[in-house]
C-alpha positions as CSV (number, residue, x, y, z in Angstrom):
1,M,6.1,64.9,100.6
2,N,6.9,61.4,98.6
3,R,7.3,61.4,95.0
4,P,6.7,58.2,93.1
5,N,9.5,57.0,91.4
6,H,9.8,57.2,87.5
7,D,9.0,54.1,85.8
8,D,12.4,54.1,83.5
9,R,12.1,50.9,81.5
10,R,14.9,51.8,79.0
11,D,17.4,49.2,80.5
12,N,14.9,46.5,80.9
13,V,15.8,44.5,78.3
14,E,19.4,44.4,79.4
15,K,18.6,43.7,83.0
16,L,16.2,40.6,81.8
17,Q,18.9,39.4,79.6
18,E,21.3,39.3,82.7
19,M,18.7,37.5,84.8
20,V,18.3,34.9,82.1
21,Q,22.1,34.5,82.1
22,N,22.4,34.3,86.0
23,T,19.5,31.8,86.1
24,I,21.2,29.6,83.3
25,E,24.4,29.9,85.4
26,N,22.4,28.7,88.6
27,I,21.0,25.8,86.7
28,E,24.3,24.7,85.5
29,E,25.8,25.0,89.1
30,A,22.9,22.9,90.3
31,E,23.4,20.2,88.1
32,E,27.2,19.8,88.9
33,T,26.0,19.6,92.6
34,M,23.7,16.6,91.9
35,A,26.6,14.1,91.5
36,F,27.3,14.8,95.3
37,S,23.7,14.7,96.2
38,S,21.4,12.2,97.8
39,P,18.7,10.9,95.5
40,E,15.9,13.1,97.6
41,E,18.5,16.1,97.1
42,R,18.7,15.4,93.3
43,E,15.0,15.4,93.0
44,K,14.6,18.7,94.9
45,I,17.5,20.2,92.5
46,E,15.7,18.7,89.2
47,E,12.5,20.4,90.5
48,K,14.2,23.8,91.2
49,N,15.8,23.6,87.9
50,H,12.4,23.0,86.0
51,R,11.0,26.1,87.7
52,R,14.0,28.1,86.8
53,E,13.4,26.9,83.3
54,E,10.1,28.0,83.3
55,A,11.2,31.5,84.5
56,I,13.7,31.9,81.7
57,E,11.0,31.3,79.0
58,A,8.9,33.7,81.0
59,M,11.8,36.4,81.1
60,R,12.8,35.8,77.4
61,A,9.0,36.3,76.5
62,E,9.2,39.4,78.6
63,I,12.4,40.4,76.8
64,K,10.6,40.1,73.4
65,D,7.8,42.3,74.6
66,E,10.1,45.4,76.0
67,A,12.2,44.7,72.6
68,S,9.0,45.5,70.8
69,A,7.8,48.6,72.9
70,R,11.7,50.3,72.5
71,E,11.2,49.5,68.8
72,N,8.1,51.0,68.6
73,G,9.0,54.1,70.5
74,Q,6.9,53.3,73.8
75,L,9.4,53.4,76.2
């Protein structure tokens, strides 16, 4: 019999913060490689970094929501 996994969100803030940090590091590494990239590759890197920055904004908003839920005892 399969039981659904319990939705344990107590450490979501920490997981999201780690994801933000990893994404920032990916952006920085990508920017370093741009110096050695062709114009086409640079454009792709810039587009990907833009999407990464948008993802960071979304993750930070989710961090706020999760932190608020934690403070209000909803977790």
